C-alpha positions in Angstrom: -8.6 -18.5 -3.7 -5.6 -18.0 -5.9 -5.7 -15.3 -8.4 -2.4 -16.1 -9.9 -1.8 -16.9 -13.5 0.9 -19.4 -14.4 1.8 -17.4 -17.5 4.9 -15.2 -17.3 4.5 -11.6 -18.4 6.9 -9.9 -20.7 8.0 -7.6 -17.9 8.9 -10.5 -15.8 11.0 -11.8 -18.7 12.7 -8.4 -19.0 13.6 -8.6 -15.3 14.9 -12.1 -15.7 17.1 -11.1 -18.6 18.6 -8.1 -16.9 19.0 -9.8 -13.5 20.8 -12.7 -15.2 23.1 -10.3 -17.0 23.8 -8.3 -13.8 24.7 -11.5 -11.9 26.3 -10.5 -8.6 27.1 -7.0 -9.5 26.9 -4.4 -6.7 26.5 -1.4 -9.0 23.9 1.0 -7.6 23.5 3.1 -10.7 23.9 6.5 -9.0 21.5 5.5 -6.2 18.8 4.1 -8.5 19.6 0.5 -7.6 18.5 -2.2 -10.1 16.0 0.2 -11.7 14.6 -2.5 -13.9 13.6 -4.7 -10.9 11.5 -2.2 -9.0 8.3 -2.1 -11.0 7.4 -0.8 -14.4 6.6 2.7 -13.2 10.0 3.0 -11.5 11.7 1.9 -14.6 9.8 4.3 -16.8 10.7 7.2 -14.5 14.3 6.2 -14.0 17.0 8.6 -15.2 20.6 7.4 -14.9 22.7 10.5 -14.5 20.1 12.4 -16.4 19.5 9.8 -19.2 15.9 8.5 -19.4 16.1 4.7 -19.4 12.7 4.7 -21.1 12.1 7.5 -23.6 9.0 9.5 -23.1 6.6 9.3 -26.0 5.3 12.5 -27.6 1.7 13.1 -26.7 -1.1 15.5 -27.4 -3.8 17.0 -25.2 -7.3 18.2 -25.9 -7.0 18.0 -29.6 -3.6 19.6 -30.0 -1.4 17.5 -32.2 2.1 16.4 -31.2 5.0 15.9 -33.6 5.6 12.2 -34.2 8.9 10.5 -34.8 9.5 7.7 -37.3 11.9 6.1 -34.9 10.6 3.5 -32.4 10.5 4.6 -28.8 13.1 2.0 -27.9 15.7 3.6 -30.1 15.7 6.7 -27.9 15.6 4.8 -24.6 18.8 4.8 -22.6 18.2 1.2 -21.5 18.5 -0.1 -25.1 21.4 2.3 -25.9 23.2 1.0 -22.8 22.6 -2.7 -23.6 23.8 -2.2 -27.2 26.9 -0.3 -26.0 25.9 2.8 -28.0 26.9 6.3 -27.0 27.0 7.5 -24.2 27.3 3.9 -23.0 30.2 3.0 -25.4 32.9 3.2 -22.8 33.8 6.9 -23.2 31.3 8.3 -20.8 29.7 5.2 -19.3 30.3 1.5 -19.8 27.7 -0.7 -21.4 24.7 -1.9 -19.3 24.5 -3.7 -17.0 27.5 -2.4 -15.1 29.7 -5.0 -13.6 27.7 -7.8 -15.4 27.8 -9.6 -18.7 26.5 -8.4 -22.1 22.9 -9.2 -23.1 22.3 -11.3 -26.2 21.0 -9.4 -29.3 17.8 -11.5 -29.3 17.1 -10.5 -25.7 17.8 -6.9 -26.5 15.3 -7.0 -29.3 12.8 -8.6 -26.9 13.2 -5.7 -24.5 13.0 -3.2 -27.3 9.8 -4.7 -28.6 8.4 -4.6 -25.0 9.3 -0.9 -24.7 7.7 -0.1 -28.1 4.5 -1.9 -26.9 4.3 0.7 -24.1 6.0 -1.3 -21.3 2.9 -3.3 -20.3 3.1 -4.5 -16.7 0.8 -7.6 -16.7 0.2 -8.4 -20.4 -0.6 -12.0 -21.3 -2.1 -14.0 -24.1 -5.7 -13.5 -22.8 -5.4 -9.7 -22.7 -8.0 -7.8 -24.8 -6.8 -6.6 -28.2 -7.3 -3.0 -29.3 -9.5 -2.6 -32.4 -9.7 0.6 -34.4 -13.0 2.4 -34.7 -13.4 5.3 -37.2 -14.6 8.0 -34.9 -14.3 11.8 -35.5 -12.1 13.5 -32.9 -10.6 16.9 -33.3 -7.2 16.6 -34.8 -7.2 12.8 -35.0 -8.5 10.6 -37.8 -9.5 7.8 -35.5 -9.0 6.6 -31.9 -8.4 3.1 -30.6 -11.0 1.4 -28.4 -10.6 -1.9 -26.5 -13.0 -4.7 -27.6 -14.9 -6.5 -24.9 -12.8 -9.6 -25.0 -12.4 -11.1 -21.5 -9.6 -9.4 -19.6 -7.3 -11.9 -17.8 -6.0 -11.9 -14.3 -2.6 -10.4 -13.5 0.3 -12.9 -13.5 1.2 -11.7 -10.0 -2.3 -12.1 -8.7 -2.6 -8.9 -6.7 -2.3 -5.2 -7.5 1.4 -4.4 -7.2 1.1 -0.6 -7.2 3.6 2.2 -7.0 1.0 4.8 -7.7 0.5 7.7 -5.3 -2.5 7.2 -3.1 -2.6 3.4 -3.7 -2.1 1.2 -0.6 -0.3 -2.1 -0.8 -2.3 -5.0 0.6 -1.5 -7.5 3.3 -3.4 -10.7 2.5 -4.5 -13.8 4.4 -1.7 -16.3 4.2 -4.1 -19.2 3.6 -5.5 -17.4 0.5 -2.1 -16.9 -1.3 -1.5 -18.9 -4.4 1.5 -21.2 -4.7 3.4 -18.8 -6.9 3.0 -16.0 -4.4 4.1 -18.3 -1.6 7.2 -19.2 -3.6 8.0 -15.5 -3.9 7.6 -15.1 -0.2 9.9 -18.1 0.4 12.4 -16.5 -2.0 12.4 -13.3 0.0 13.2 -15.1 3.2 16.0 -17.1 1.5 17.5 -13.7 0.4 17.6 -12.5 4.0 18.9 -15.8 5.3 21.7 -15.6 2.8 22.9 -12.3 4.3 23.5 -14.1 7.6 27.0 -14.9 6.1 27.8 -11.2 6.8 27.1 -10.9 10.6 27.4 -7.1 10.5 24.9 -6.6 7.6 21.8 -5.0 9.2 19.6 -6.4 6.4 20.3 -10.0 7.3 17.5 -12.1 8.8 19.4 -12.6 12.1 20.0 -8.9 12.5 16.4 -8.1 11.8 15.3 -10.7 14.4 17.9 -9.3 16.9 15.9 -6.1 17.0 13.0 -8.0 18.7 15.4 -9.8 21.0 16.9 -6.5 22.3 14.0 -4.0 22.1 10.6 -5.7 22.0 7.8 -4.2 24.0 5.2 -6.4 25.8 2.7 -6.0 28.6 1.8 -2.3 28.3 0.6 0.3 25.8 3.7 0.1 23.5 3.1 -3.5 22.6 0.9 -2.7 19.5 2.6 0.4 18.4 6.2 -1.0 18.7 5.3 -4.2 16.8 3.5 -2.2 14.0 6.7 -0.3 13.5 8.8 -3.5 13.7 6.6 -5.2 11.0 6.8 -2.2 8.8 10.6 -2.1 9.1 10.9 -5.8 8.3 8.5 -5.5 5.4 10.5 -2.5 4.0 13.7 -4.6 4.3 12.1 -7.3 2.2 10.8 -4.8 -0.3 14.3 -3.5 -0.8 14.8 -6.8 -2.6 11.3 -7.7 -3.7 9.2 -4.5 -4.0 5.9 -6.4 -4.7 5.9 -8.5 -1.5 3.9 -7.7 1.6 3.7 -9.6 4.8 0.6 -11.9 5.0 -1.4 -12.6 8.1 -2.5 -15.8 9.8 -6.1 -15.8 10.9 -6.0 -18.6 13.4 -9.8 -18.7 14.0 -10.6 -19.9 10.4 -12.5 -23.2 10.2 -9.5 -25.3 9.1 -7.8 -24.7 12.4 -10.8 -26.2 14.4 -10.5 -23.7 17.4 -12.9 -25.9 19.3 -10.6 -29.0 18.9 -7.4 -27.4 17.6 -5.4 -30.6 17.8 -7.6 -32.0 15.0 -7.1 -28.9 12.8 -4.2 -27.7 10.7 -2.3 -26.7 13.8 -0.4 -24.0 11.8 -0.7 -22.9 8.1 0.2 -25.4 5.5 2.6 -22.9 4.0 4.7 -23.0 7.2 4.7 -26.8 7.5 7.4 -29.2 6.4 7.2 -30.8 2.9 9.5 -32.1 0.2 10.1 -31.0 -3.4 11.3 -33.4 -6.1 14.6 -31.6 -6.3 15.2 -31.8 -2.6 14.3 -35.6 -2.6 16.9 -36.2 -5.3 19.6 -34.3 -3.3 18.6 -36.1 -0.1 18.7 -39.6 -1.6 22.2 -39.1 -3.0 23.4 -38.5 0.6 21.6 -41.1 2.7 23.6 -43.9 4.1 22.7 -46.7 3.7 21.1 -45.9 0.4 17.3 -46.1 0.3 15.8 -49.0 -1.5 14.0 -48.4 -4.8 10.6 -48.9 -3.0 11.6 -46.4 -0.3 12.8 -43.9 -2.8 9.5 -44.2 -4.6 7.7 -43.5 -1.4 9.9 -40.4 -0.7 9.0 -39.0 -4.2 5.4 -39.9 -3.4 5.5 -37.2 -0.7 6.0 -34.5 -3.4 2.9 -35.0 -5.6 0.4 -34.6 -4.2 2.3 -32.7 -1.6 2.3 -34.2 1.9 2.6 -31.8 4.8 4.1 -32.4 8.3 3.5 -30.1 11.2 6.9 -30.8 12.8 10.1 -32.6 12.3 9.0 -35.3 14.7 5.9 -36.0 12.6 8.1 -36.2 9.4 10.7 -38.5 10.9 8.0 -40.8 12.3 6.5 -41.1 8.9 9.9 -41.8 7.4 10.6 -44.5 10.0 7.2 -46.2 10.2 5.5 -45.6 6.8 8.4 -45.3 4.3 10.3 -47.9 6.3 13.7 -46.1 6.3 14.8 -47.0 9.8 18.4 -45.7 9.7 17.5 -42.5 11.6 17.5 -41.5 15.2 16.7 -38.2 17.1 20.4 -37.8 18.1 21.8 -34.4 17.0 24.8 -36.0 15.3 22.7 -38.4 13.3 23.9 -37.7 9.7 20.7 -39.1 8.0 18.6 -36.8 10.2 20.7 -33.9 9.2 20.4 -34.7 5.5 16.7 -34.8 5.8 16.5 -31.5 7.7 18.6 -30.0 4.9 16.1 -31.3 2.3 13.1 -29.9 4.3 14.8 -26.5 4.5 15.6 -26.6 0.8 12.0 -27.3 0.1 10.4 -24.6 2.3 12.2 -21.6 3.6 9.2 -20.8 5.9 9.6 -24.1 7.8 11.7 -24.0 10.9 13.1 -27.1 12.6 13.1 -25.6 16.1 9.3 -25.4 16.1 7.1 -28.1 17.7 3.5 -26.8 17.2 1.1 -28.1 19.8 3.5 -30.9 20.8 4.2 -31.8 24.4 7.1 -33.7 26.0 6.6 -37.4 26.4 3.9 -37.6 23.8 0.4 -36.3 23.1 -0.5 -32.7 22.0 -0.4 -29.8 24.3 -4.2 -29.6 24.2 -4.7 -33.1 25.3 -2.3 -32.8 28.3 -3.2 -29.4 29.8 -6.5 -28.6 28.0 -4.8 -25.7 26.3 -7.0 -22.7 25.5 -6.6 -22.1 21.8 -8.0 -18.7 20.8 -11.5 -19.0 19.4 -13.7 -16.6 17.3 -15.7 -15.8 20.4 -12.5 -14.8 22.2 -11.7 -12.4 19.3 -15.3 -11.0 19.3 -15.1 -10.3 23.0 -11.7 -8.5 22.6 -13.0 -6.5 19.7 -15.9 -5.3 21.8 -13.6 -3.6 24.3 -13.9 0.2 24.1 -10.7 1.5 25.6 -7.0 1.2 24.7 -5.9 0.1 28.2 -8.0 -3.0 28.1 -7.5 -3.7 24.4 -3.8 -2.9 23.9 -2.3 -2.3 27.3 -2.0 0.4 30.0 0.4 3.3 30.2 3.5 3.6 32.4 1.2 5.2 35.0 -1.4 2.4 34.8 0.5 -0.5 33.4 -1.3 -3.7 32.5 -1.3 -6.3 29.7 -3.9 -5.7 27.1 -6.2 -8.6 26.4 -5.0 -8.9 22.8 -1.5 -9.2 24.1 -2.4 -12.0 26.7 -4.6 -14.1 24.5 -4.3 -14.6 21.6 -0.8 -13.2 21.3 0.9 -15.0 24.1 -1.2 -18.1 23.5 -0.1 -18.4 19.9 3.6 -18.1 20.9 3.2 -21.1 23.3 1.1 -23.1 20.8 3.5 -22.7 17.9 6.7 -23.0 20.0 5.6 -26.3 21.6 7.8 -28.7 23.5 10.1 -31.1 21.7 9.2 -34.7 22.2 12.8 -35.7 21.4 14.6 -33.1 23.6 18.3 -33.7 23.9 18.0 -36.4 21.1 16.2 -38.8 23.4 13.7 -41.4 22.4 13.0 -43.1 19.0 10.9 -42.4 15.9 9.6 -46.0 16.1 5.8 -46.4 16.6 4.8 -47.0 20.2 5.1 -43.7 22.0 5.4 -43.6 25.8 2.1 -43.1 27.5 0.7 -39.6 27.2 1.8 -37.5 30.1 -0.8 -36.8 32.7 -1.1 -33.8 35.0 0.0 -36.1 37.9 3.1 -37.2 36.0 3.8 -33.5 35.2 3.6 -32.6 38.9 6.1 -35.3 39.8 8.6 -33.7 37.5 8.1 -30.2 38.8 11.8 -29.7 39.8 13.0 -30.7 36.4 10.4 -28.5 34.7 11.4 -25.4 36.6 14.6 -25.2 34.6 12.8 -25.7 31.3 13.4 -22.6 29.2 14.6 -21.4 25.9 18.4 -20.7 25.6 19.6 -17.8 23.5 23.1 -17.3 24.7 26.0 -18.6 22.5 23.8 -19.7 19.6 24.4 -19.0 15.9 20.8 -18.7 14.8 19.9 -20.1 11.4 23.3 -21.9 11.1 22.9 -25.5 10.2 24.5 -26.7 13.5 21.8 -24.7 15.4 19.1 -26.2 13.2 20.2 -29.7 14.0 19.9 -29.2 17.8 17.2 -30.8 19.9 16.2 -28.1 22.5 13.4 -28.7 25.0 11.3 -25.8 23.7 10.6 -24.2 20.4 12.0 -20.7 19.9 8.5 -19.2 19.8 8.4 -19.9 23.5 10.6 -17.0 24.4 10.6 -13.3 23.3 14.4 -13.5 23.0 14.2 -16.0 20.2 10.7 -15.9 18.8 11.5 -13.7 15.8 14.0 -16.2 14.5 11.1 -18.4 13.6 9.2 -17.3 10.4 5.9 -18.2 12.0 6.4 -15.1 14.2 5.6 -12.7 11.3 2.1 -13.9 10.2 1.0 -14.1 13.9 2.1 -10.6 14.6 0.7 -9.3 11.3 -2.7 -10.7 12.4 -2.4 -9.0 15.7 -1.8 -5.8 13.8 -4.8 -6.4 11.6 -7.0 -6.9 14.6 -5.8 -3.6 16.0 -6.4 -2.0 12.5 -10.0 -3.3 12.6 -10.5 -2.2 16.2 -9.2 1.3 15.4 -12.1 1.7 12.9 -14.5 0.9 15.7 -12.7 3.1 18.3 -11.0 5.9 16.3 -10.5 8.1 19.4 -9.0 5.4 21.7 -5.2 5.7 21.7 -2.2 5.1 23.9 -1.6 7.8 26.6 2.0 8.8 25.7 1.6 9.5 22.0 4.9 11.3 21.7 6.9 8.5 23.2 9.8 7.3 21.0 9.7 3.6 19.8 13.3 2.4 20.2 15.5 1.7 18.2 13.8 3.8 15.6 12.7 7.5 15.6 8.9 6.7 15.2 6.6 8.0 17.9 3.5 6.1 19.0 1.5 8.8 17.3 3.3 8.0 14.0 1.9 4.4 14.0 -1.8 5.2 14.5 -2.6 5.4 10.8 -1.5 2.4 8.7 -2.0 4.4 5.5 1.0 6.4 6.5 2.9 3.1 6.3 1.3 2.4 2.9 -0.8 -0.8 3.6 -4.2 -2.1 4.2 -5.6 -5.5 5.0 -7.7 -7.7 2.7 -8.7 -11.3 3.0 -7.8 -11.8 -0.7 -7.6 -9.8 -3.9 -7.4 -10.2 -7.6 -6.1 -7.6 -10.1 -7.1 -7.5 -13.7 -4.8 -5.2 -15.7 -6.3 -3.1 -18.5 -3.8 -0.3 -19.3 -4.3 3.4 -20.1 -3.3 3.2 -23.8 -6.9 2.9 -25.1 -10.5 3.4 -23.8 -12.5 0.3 -22.8 -15.7 -0.2 -24.7 -17.1 -2.6 -22.1 -15.1 -4.4 -19.5 -15.5 -8.1 -19.0 -13.2 -10.1 -16.7 -12.3 -13.7 -17.0 -14.2 -15.8 -14.5 -12.4 -15.5 -11.1 -12.3 -18.6 -8.9 -13.3 -18.1 -5.3 -12.0 -20.7 -2.8 -13.9 -21.9 0.2 -11.5 -20.1 2.5 -12.2 -16.8 0.8 -16.0 -17.2 0.8 -16.1 -16.3 4.5 -15.6 -12.6 3.6 -17.3 -9.8 5.4 -17.2 -7.4 2.5 -16.5 -7.5 -1.2 -15.4 -4.5 -3.3 -14.8 -3.9 -7.0 -12.2 -1.2 -7.4 -11.3 0.8 -10.5 -7.7 1.9 -10.4 -6.1 5.0 -11.7 -9.0 6.4 -13.8 -7.9 9.7 -15.5 -10.2 12.7 -15.7 -12.9 11.8 -18.2 -14.1 14.4 -20.7 -17.8 13.6 -20.2 -19.9 12.6 -17.1 -21.1 9.0 -16.9 -22.4 6.2 -14.8 -20.6 2.9 -14.5 -22.8 -0.1 -13.7 -21.3 -3.3 -12.2 -22.7 -6.7 -12.9 -21.5 -10.0 -11.6 -21.9 -13.2 -13.7 -23.8 -11.5 -16.4 -21.3 -11.1 -19.3 -23.9 -9.9 -21.8 -25.1 -6.9 -19.6 -25.4 -3.7 -21.5 -26.8 -0.2 -21.2 -30.4 -1.4 -21.5 -30.1 -4.3 -19.2 -32.7 -3.8 -16.4 -30.9 -3.4 -13.1 -34.0 -3.3 -11.0 -34.8 -6.7 -9.3 -31.7 -8.0 -11.2 -29.8 -10.4 -8.9 -26.7 -9.8 -11.0 -26.6 -6.1 -10.6 -23.9 -5.3 -8.0 -23.9 -1.5 -7.8 -22.8 1.6 -9.7 -20.7 4.7 -9.5 -21.1 8.2 -11.0 -18.2 10.2 -12.5 -18.4 14.0 -12.9 -16.8 14.9 -16.3 -14.1 17.4 -16.9 -15.4 19.0 -20.0 -13.5 20.6 -22.9 -10.0 21.9 -22.3 -9.7 25.7 -22.4 -5.9 25.9 -22.1 -2.9 25.3 -24.3 -1.1 22.0 -25.1 -0.7 19.9 -22.0 -2.9 22.0 -19.8 -5.4 19.2 -19.1 -3.0 16.3 -19.5 -2.6 13.9 -16.6 0.4 14.8 -14.5 3.4 12.4 -14.0 2.6 9.7 -11.5 5.1 11.1 -9.0 5.9 14.7 -8.4 9.3 16.1 -9.0 11.7 16.2 -6.1 11.0 19.3 -4.0 7.6 19.8 -5.7 5.6 20.4 -2.6 2.4 21.5 -4.3 -0.9 19.6 -3.6 -1.8 16.9 -6.1 -2.7 18.2 -9.6 -6.5 18.3 -10.0 -6.1 16.2 -13.1 -4.4 13.4 -11.1 -6.2 10.0 -12.0 -8.5 8.7 -9.3 -9.6 5.4 -7.8 -13.2 4.3 -7.4 -14.8 1.6 -5.2 -18.1 -0.2 -5.5 -19.5 -2.4 -2.6 -20.6 -5.6 -4.2 -21.0 -7.7 -1.1 -24.7 -8.7 -1.4 -24.4 -9.6 -5.1 -21.2 -11.6 -4.6 -22.8 -13.7 -1.9 -25.8 -14.3 -4.1 -23.7 -15.5 -7.0 -21.5 -17.7 -4.8 -24.6 -19.5 -3.5 -24.9 -20.9 -7.0 -21.2 -21.4 -7.9 -17.6 -20.8 -7.1 -16.6 -18.1 -9.7 -17.3 -14.4 -10.1 -17.1 -12.6 -13.4 -17.1 -8.8 -13.5 -18.9 -6.7 -16.2 -18.6 -2.9 -16.3 -21.0 -1.0 -18.5 -20.3 2.8 -19.1 -23.5 4.8 -19.6 -23.4 8.5 -20.7 -25.5 11.4 -19.7 -28.0 10.5 -22.4 -28.3 6.9 -20.9 -26.7 5.3 -23.9 -23.6 3.2 -23.7 -20.3 5.0 -24.0 -17.6 2.9 -25.9 -14.8 5.4 -26.1 -14.7 7.2 -22.8 -13.4 5.0 -19.9 -9.7 4.6 -19.4 -8.2 2.9 -16.4 -5.1 1.1 -15.2 -7.0 -2.0 -14.1 -9.9 -3.4 -12.0 -9.6 -5.4 -8.8 -11.9 -7.7 -6.8 -11.2 -7.4 -3.1 -12.5 -9.5 -0.2 -12.3 -8.1 3.3 -12.5 -9.9 6.6 
């Protein structure tokens, strides 16, 4: 299921304008960083040397009127003043914005100003509901604005990209991400790869991978805790550049991987496989020698649409040689055409890695055919999840050391499966059809002496350099804990291991490692620090969709656009509708949730109604008894050094379990549409009460 809209939001356009103007500037804006590029809430709260980048609108509370200005909000915003070069950004106190970049065009400044005056919407799009005025008597106000029940569209980014206190980010199933989300993930990896040009830069991909090479923990109780901290650190490194990105997980037991016959399944996720884009094909064809014929060029472009995936470089090159018919290519490491094609594959997919030979075995055949490899099955996972002590599940302590079963299989198993053995080690062989006979166990025994020296080499390599990518080693890098983290497939495998521990913790909350105060080198986390993932700000979901609403006006009745649910998502264990950032409501109410019943209302019978999914009750705040601002919602983030507990008027989040209803609806179709009906204490429909940031539909494994 992809919950991603192809339409760009205005905020995304604002980011593009400012990032383009900033170019390669290293300005950090007094420690703020690129304040426009870290989410709307961060931008709205950003103060550059005391100057608010987005001016705060005057507001009223509980009927008390606020003085209004005739000037638009943008005119008082430091961002617009800075872009225009107006004081204090006229060069006397500060230079114009962005610092170290180029000036922004007047038309683009006006676009940003209009966006600010519209309230800085995060996920606005053409399908968002319009506000309509209703003449209602409210103390001190002539009328209030209420949203009509036009369908609310899905967020352009798909998921809920929150920066709100108390809202966890979500790690999602890799196979359920939409193509736009995958492209953002690829862009994040490219960003880290680009930093490899500075070998001392700790943020570079190679230096992040080096942490595992030098410090990884396996075979005892620190395996799970150390890798949870490692994943968190790597994810934070990515979020320094792309705050909305979280690390996805690979559930290798899903049906598309055929655990009973894994050599017939996907082998690894499609998003990690080799493919070509049209741009990459054009660049590749310009460099091939001899030049490809017109027919061959057409076949190369034919791989881009519909996209053709290849599990390994060997599979790709065999297709080029035998199907496309371009025979001027060999497995030799100095073959220039092979190098040009590897460049094209890397240009197309930053998550593909040439030194990965999933399920492949030397001399032909798959690893499963030759040694009857034990690929982890759903039954294996069920048995591991049924364990009731940490020693068996995650590993023993220093006093009773032992591999945990999760560490042995599936973890070790997946490393070997994805690493594989290179059929063209040392550049031997040919891509021409007619493989050598599949190696048998008897043949393998005869080569025992040679095989004893078969291991991954780490010394002397410049990882992720093109010369290294062109090599033909005997084994994939996932085969060794010294090199595994250099392969992007490492991350979704380990995120899934962490997810399984997260699930197991809910079943066994009191089962922990023995030495909880042990330090996890090279950081200062203890094992105890890692026990609660909420402390690290994330949770796991199979898939999620966020429908932005906005707090600027109440919702008369909420109706989402139909949400497509893919076959891969339909294996969910639980489905939830969540209401995000609901402020204190003046009056008590019930909120009923219906699926695929867009005309549901207050008088729709919910008993014996297959479309009724559940309800929640909200206890109202009542009339304010204080002065102006007493009952206003507090700022999303407390001031620095404000150590008081959260304000009792802090907006809240609500959840409704809709599992049974969602399953009923999906038996008859492949979409879900959410209707929320707000019912007051008199059991009549409330049309001017509910405010919320948005609604999400979440599927859990």
